[in-house]
TIVOBA-985276 format. One record per residue: residue number from 0; residue in three letters; x, y, z of N, C-alpha, C in turn. Coordinates in steps of 0.2 Angstrom, whole numbers, plus 5000, padded with zeros to 4 digits. Layout:
N
node torgu->NUM&drenvex->ALA&n.px->X&n.py->Y&n.pz->Z&ca.px->X&ca.py->Y&ca.pz->Z&c.px->X&c.py->Y&c.pz->Z
...
***
This chain:
83
node torgu->0&drenvex->MET&n.px->5004&n.py->4994&n.pz->5000&ca.px->5000&ca.py->5000&ca.pz->5000&c.px->5004&c.py->5006&c.pz->5000
node torgu->1&drenvex->LEU&n.px->5010&n.py->5006&n.pz->5004&ca.px->5014&ca.py->5012&ca.pz->5004&c.px->5017&c.py->5014&c.pz->4997
node torgu->2&drenvex->MET&n.px->5019&n.py->5009&n.pz->4993&ca.px->5021&ca.py->5010&ca.pz->4987&c.px->5016&c.py->5013&c.pz->4982
node torgu->3&drenvex->THR&n.px->5010&n.py->5010&n.pz->4983&ca.px->5004&ca.py->5013&ca.pz->4979&c.px->5003&c.py->5020&c.pz->4980
node torgu->4&drenvex->LYS&n.px->5003&n.py->5023&n.pz->4987&ca.px->5002&ca.py->5030&ca.pz->4988&c.px->5008&c.py->5034&c.pz->4986
node torgu->5&drenvex->LYS&n.px->5014&n.py->5032&n.pz->4988&ca.px->5020&ca.py->5036&ca.pz->4986&c.px->5021&c.py->5037&c.pz->4979
node torgu->6&drenvex->LEU&n.px->5020&n.py->5031&n.pz->4975&ca.px->5021&ca.py->5032&ca.pz->4968&c.px->5015&c.py->5034&c.pz->4964
node torgu->7&drenvex->LYS&n.px->5009&n.py->5035&n.pz->4968&ca.px->5003&ca.py->5036&ca.pz->4964&c.px->5001&c.py->5032&c.pz->4959
node torgu->8&drenvex->LEU&n.px->5002&n.py->5025&n.pz->4960&ca.px->5000&ca.py->5020&ca.pz->4955&c.px->4993&c.py->5020&c.pz->4953
node torgu->9&drenvex->THR&n.px->4992&n.py->5019&n.pz->4946&ca.px->4986&ca.py->5019&ca.pz->4943&c.px->4983&c.py->5012&c.pz->4945
node torgu->10&drenvex->GLU&n.px->4976&n.py->5011&n.pz->4944&ca.px->4973&ca.py->5005&ca.pz->4945&c.px->4976&c.py->4999&c.pz->4941
node torgu->11&drenvex->GLU&n.px->4978&n.py->5001&n.pz->4935&ca.px->4981&ca.py->4996&ca.pz->4931&c.px->4988&c.py->4994&c.pz->4933
node torgu->12&drenvex->GLN&n.px->4992&n.py->4998&n.pz->4936&ca.px->4998&ca.py->4997&ca.pz->4938&c.px->4999&c.py->4993&c.pz->4944
node torgu->13&drenvex->ILE&n.px->4994&n.py->4994&n.pz->4949&ca.px->4994&ca.py->4991&ca.pz->4955&c.px->4995&c.py->4983&c.pz->4955
node torgu->14&drenvex->PRO&n.px->4991&n.py->4979&n.pz->4951&ca.px->4992&ca.py->4972&ca.pz->4951&c.px->4998&c.py->4970&c.pz->4948
node torgu->15&drenvex->LYS&n.px->5000&n.py->4974&n.pz->4943&ca.px->5007&ca.py->4972&ca.pz->4940&c.px->5013&c.py->4973&c.pz->4945
node torgu->16&drenvex->ILE&n.px->5013&n.py->4978&n.pz->4948&ca.px->5018&ca.py->4979&ca.pz->4953&c.px->5018&c.py->4974&c.pz->4959
node torgu->17&drenvex->GLU&n.px->5012&n.py->4973&n.pz->4961&ca.px->5011&ca.py->4968&ca.pz->4966&c.px->5014&c.py->4961&c.pz->4964
node torgu->18&drenvex->ASP&n.px->5012&n.py->4959&n.pz->4958&ca.px->5015&ca.py->4953&ca.pz->4955&c.px->5023&c.py->4953&c.pz->4955
node torgu->19&drenvex->ALA&n.px->5025&n.py->4959&n.pz->4953&ca.px->5033&ca.py->4959&ca.pz->4952&c.px->5036&c.py->4958&c.pz->4959
node torgu->20&drenvex->ASN&n.px->5032&n.py->4961&n.pz->4964&ca.px->5035&ca.py->4961&ca.pz->4971&c.px->5034&c.py->4954&c.pz->4974
node torgu->21&drenvex->ILE&n.px->5029&n.py->4951&n.pz->4972&ca.px->5028&ca.py->4944&ca.pz->4975&c.px->5033&c.py->4939&c.pz->4971
node torgu->22&drenvex->ASN&n.px->5034&n.py->4940&n.pz->4965&ca.px->5039&ca.py->4936&ca.pz->4961&c.px->5046&c.py->4937&c.pz->4964
node torgu->23&drenvex->TYR&n.px->5048&n.py->4943&n.pz->4966&ca.px->5054&ca.py->4944&ca.pz->4969&c.px->5055&c.py->4941&c.pz->4976
node torgu->24&drenvex->ALA&n.px->5049&n.py->4942&n.pz->4980&ca.px->5049&ca.py->4939&ca.pz->4986&c.px->5050&c.py->4931&c.pz->4986
node torgu->25&drenvex->PHE&n.px->5047&n.py->4928&n.pz->4981&ca.px->5048&ca.py->4921&ca.pz->4981&c.px->5055&c.py->4919&c.pz->4979
node torgu->26&drenvex->LYS&n.px->5058&n.py->4923&n.pz->4974&ca.px->5065&ca.py->4922&ca.pz->4972&c.px->5070&c.py->4923&c.pz->4978
node torgu->27&drenvex->ARG&n.px->5068&n.py->4928&n.pz->4982&ca.px->5073&ca.py->4929&ca.pz->4988&c.px->5072&c.py->4923&c.pz->4993
node torgu->28&drenvex->ILE&n.px->5066&n.py->4921&n.pz->4994&ca.px->5066&ca.py->4915&ca.pz->4998&c.px->5070&c.py->4909&c.pz->4996
node torgu->29&drenvex->GLU&n.px->5069&n.py->4908&n.pz->4989&ca.px->5073&ca.py->4902&ca.pz->4986&c.px->5080&c.py->4903&c.pz->4987
node torgu->30&drenvex->PHE&n.px->5082&n.py->4910&n.pz->4986&ca.px->5089&ca.py->4912&ca.pz->4986&c.px->5092&c.py->4910&c.pz->4993
node torgu->31&drenvex->GLN&n.px->5088&n.py->4913&n.pz->4998&ca.px->5090&ca.py->4912&ca.pz->5005&c.px->5090&c.py->4904&c.pz->5007
node torgu->32&drenvex->ASP&n.px->5086&n.py->4900&n.pz->5005&ca.px->5086&ca.py->4893&ca.pz->5006&c.px->5092&c.py->4890&c.pz->5003
node torgu->33&drenvex->GLU&n.px->5094&n.py->4892&n.pz->4997&ca.px->5100&ca.py->4890&ca.pz->4994&c.px->5106&c.py->4892&c.pz->4998
node torgu->34&drenvex->ILE&n.px->5107&n.py->4898&n.pz->5001&ca.px->5112&ca.py->4900&ca.pz->5005&c.px->5112&c.py->4896&c.pz->5012
node torgu->35&drenvex->LYS&n.px->5107&n.py->4894&n.pz->5014&ca.px->5106&ca.py->4891&ca.pz->5021&c.px->5109&c.py->4884&c.pz->5020
node torgu->36&drenvex->LYS&n.px->5109&n.py->4881&n.pz->5014&ca.px->5112&ca.py->4874&ca.pz->5013&c.px->5119&c.py->4874&c.pz->5013
node torgu->37&drenvex->LEU&n.px->5122&n.py->4880&n.pz->5012&ca.px->5130&ca.py->4880&ca.pz->5012&c.px->5132&c.py->4879&c.pz->5019
node torgu->38&drenvex->LEU&n.px->5138&n.py->4876&n.pz->5020&ca.px->5141&ca.py->4876&ca.pz->5026&c.px->5147&c.py->4881&c.pz->5027
node torgu->39&drenvex->PRO&n.px->5147&n.py->4884&n.pz->5032&ca.px->5153&ca.py->4889&ca.pz->5033&c.px->5159&c.py->4885&c.pz->5035
node torgu->40&drenvex->PRO&n.px->5165&n.py->4888&n.pz->5034&ca.px->5166&ca.py->4895&ca.pz->5032&c.px->5165&c.py->4896&c.pz->5025
node torgu->41&drenvex->PHE&n.px->5163&n.py->4902&n.pz->5023&ca.px->5162&ca.py->4903&ca.pz->5016&c.px->5168&c.py->4907&c.pz->5013
node torgu->42&drenvex->SER&n.px->5170&n.py->4904&n.pz->5007&ca.px->5176&ca.py->4907&ca.pz->5004&c.px->5174&c.py->4913&c.pz->5001
node torgu->43&drenvex->GLU&n.px->5179&n.py->4917&n.pz->4999&ca.px->5178&ca.py->4924&ca.pz->4996&c.px->5174&c.py->4923&c.pz->4989
node torgu->44&drenvex->GLU&n.px->5176&n.py->4917&n.pz->4986&ca.px->5173&ca.py->4915&ca.pz->4979&c.px->5166&c.py->4914&c.pz->4980
node torgu->45&drenvex->ILE&n.px->5164&n.py->4910&n.pz->4985&ca.px->5157&ca.py->4909&ca.pz->4986&c.px->5153&c.py->4915&c.pz->4988
node torgu->46&drenvex->ARG&n.px->5156&n.py->4920&n.pz->4992&ca.px->5153&ca.py->4926&ca.pz->4994&c.px->5152&c.py->4930&c.pz->4988
node torgu->47&drenvex->LEU&n.px->5157&n.py->4931&n.pz->4984&ca.px->5156&ca.py->4935&ca.pz->4978&c.px->5151&c.py->4932&c.pz->4973
node torgu->48&drenvex->LYS&n.px->5151&n.py->4925&n.pz->4972&ca.px->5145&ca.py->4922&ca.pz->4968&c.px->5138&c.py->4924&c.pz->4971
node torgu->49&drenvex->TYR&n.px->5137&n.py->4923&n.pz->4977&ca.px->5131&ca.py->4925&ca.pz->4980&c.px->5129&c.py->4932&c.pz->4980
node torgu->50&drenvex->ARG&n.px->5134&n.py->4936&n.pz->4981&ca.px->5133&ca.py->4944&ca.pz->4981&c.px->5131&c.py->4946&c.pz->4974
node torgu->51&drenvex->THR&n.px->5134&n.py->4943&n.pz->4969&ca.px->5133&ca.py->4944&ca.pz->4962&c.px->5126&c.py->4942&c.pz->4960
node torgu->52&drenvex->LYS&n.px->5124&n.py->4936&n.pz->4962&ca.px->5118&ca.py->4933&ca.pz->4961&c.px->5112&c.py->4938&c.pz->4964
node torgu->53&drenvex->ALA&n.px->5113&n.py->4940&n.pz->4970&ca.px->5108&ca.py->4944&ca.pz->4974&c.px->5108&c.py->4951&c.pz->4970
node torgu->54&drenvex->GLN&n.px->5113&n.py->4954&n.pz->4967&ca.px->5113&ca.py->4960&ca.pz->4964&c.px->5109&c.py->4959&c.pz->4957
node torgu->55&drenvex->ALA&n.px->5110&n.py->4953&n.pz->4954&ca.px->5107&ca.py->4952&ca.pz->4948&c.px->5099&c.py->4951&c.pz->4949
node torgu->56&drenvex->MET&n.px->5097&n.py->4948&n.pz->4954&ca.px->5090&ca.py->4948&ca.pz->4956&c.px->5087&c.py->4955&c.pz->4957
node torgu->57&drenvex->LYS&n.px->5091&n.py->4959&n.pz->4960&ca.px->5088&ca.py->4966&ca.pz->4962&c.px->5088&c.py->4970&c.pz->4955
node torgu->58&drenvex->ASP&n.px->5093&n.py->4969&n.pz->4951&ca.px->5093&ca.py->4972&ca.pz->4944&c.px->5087&c.py->4970&c.pz->4940
node torgu->59&drenvex->GLU&n.px->5086&n.py->4963&n.pz->4940&ca.px->5080&ca.py->4960&ca.pz->4936&c.px->5073&c.py->4963&c.pz->4939
node torgu->60&drenvex->ARG&n.px->5073&n.py->4964&n.pz->4945&ca.px->5067&ca.py->4967&ca.pz->4948&c.px->5066&c.py->4974&c.pz->4946
node torgu->61&drenvex->ASP&n.px->5071&n.py->4978&n.pz->4947&ca.px->5071&ca.py->4985&ca.pz->4945&c.px->5069&c.py->4986&c.pz->4937
node torgu->62&drenvex->LYS&n.px->5072&n.py->4981&n.pz->4933&ca.px->5070&ca.py->4982&ca.pz->4926&c.px->5063&c.py->4980&c.pz->4925
node torgu->63&drenvex->GLU&n.px->5060&n.py->4975&n.pz->4928&ca.px->5053&ca.py->4974&ca.pz->4928&c.px->5049&c.py->4979&c.pz->4930
node torgu->64&drenvex->VAL&n.px->5051&n.py->4982&n.pz->4936&ca.px->5047&ca.py->4988&ca.pz->4939&c.px->5047&c.py->4994&c.pz->4934
node torgu->65&drenvex->LYS&n.px->5053&n.py->4995&n.pz->4932&ca.px->5054&ca.py->5001&ca.pz->4927&c.px->5049&c.py->5001&c.pz->4921
node torgu->66&drenvex->ALA&n.px->5048&n.py->4995&n.pz->4919&ca.px->5044&ca.py->4994&ca.pz->4913&c.px->5037&c.py->4995&c.pz->4915
node torgu->67&drenvex->LEU&n.px->5035&n.py->4995&n.pz->4921&ca.px->5028&ca.py->4996&ca.pz->4923&c.px->5026&c.py->5003&c.pz->4925
node torgu->68&drenvex->LEU&n.px->5032&n.py->5007&n.pz->4927&ca.px->5031&ca.py->5014&ca.pz->4929&c.px->5032&c.py->5019&c.pz->4924
node torgu->69&drenvex->THR&n.px->5030&n.py->5025&n.pz->4925&ca.px->5032&ca.py->5031&ca.pz->4922&c.px->5039&c.py->5033&c.pz->4924
node torgu->70&drenvex->ASP&n.px->5042&n.py->5037&n.pz->4920&ca.px->5049&ca.py->5039&ca.pz->4922&c.px->5049&c.py->5043&c.pz->4929
node torgu->71&drenvex->GLU&n.px->5044&n.py->5047&n.pz->4930&ca.px->5044&ca.py->5050&ca.pz->4936&c.px->5043&c.py->5046&c.pz->4942
node torgu->72&drenvex->GLN&n.px->5038&n.py->5041&n.pz->4941&ca.px->5037&ca.py->5036&ca.pz->4946&c.px->5043&c.py->5032&c.pz->4948
node torgu->73&drenvex->TYR&n.px->5047&n.py->5030&n.pz->4942&ca.px->5053&ca.py->5026&ca.pz->4943&c.px->5058&c.py->5030&c.pz->4947
node torgu->74&drenvex->GLN&n.px->5059&n.py->5036&n.pz->4946&ca.px->5064&ca.py->5040&ca.pz->4950&c.px->5062&c.py->5040&c.pz->4957
node torgu->75&drenvex->ILE&n.px->5055&n.py->5041&n.pz->4959&ca.px->5053&ca.py->5041&ca.pz->4965&c.px->5055&c.py->5034&c.pz->4969
node torgu->76&drenvex->TYR&n.px->5053&n.py->5029&n.pz->4965&ca.px->5055&ca.py->5022&ca.pz->4967&c.px->5062&c.py->5021&c.pz->4969
node torgu->77&drenvex->LEU&n.px->5066&n.py->5023&n.pz->4965&ca.px->5074&ca.py->5023&ca.pz->4966&c.px->5076&c.py->5027&c.pz->4972
node torgu->78&drenvex->LYS&n.px->5073&n.py->5033&n.pz->4973&ca.px->5075&ca.py->5037&ca.pz->4979&c.px->5072&c.py->5034&c.pz->4985
node torgu->79&drenvex->LYS&n.px->5066&n.py->5031&n.pz->4985&ca.px->5063&ca.py->5028&ca.pz->4991&c.px->5067&c.py->5022&c.pz->4993
node torgu->80&drenvex->ARG&n.px->5069&n.py->5018&n.pz->4988&ca.px->5072&ca.py->5012&ca.pz->4989&c.px->5079&c.py->5013&c.pz->4993
node torgu->81&drenvex->THR&n.px->5082&n.py->5018&n.pz->4991&ca.px->5089&ca.py->5020&ca.pz->4995&c.px->5088&c.py->5023&c.pz->5001
node torgu->82&drenvex->ASP&n.px->5082&n.py->5026&n.pz->5003&ca.px->5081&ca.py->5030&ca.pz->5009&c.px->5081&c.py->5025&c.pz->5015
***
């Protein structure tokens, strides 16, 4: 709901953004489950691999969200995401 108000989403955008958020949430859960299966200590190579994978997931979500928003809404989204 906060995203809906802050970005002034249209009725058409709301379900699409919700779907993007839900898809990302499930991917994060799967990602976290994958990490939990690893046994410490983690090598720098493993850390880098998973850091890169996490960033790729965020980038994919941002790309999906950007396609659903106006330029103005996307700039607000980026600003709020980093606050």
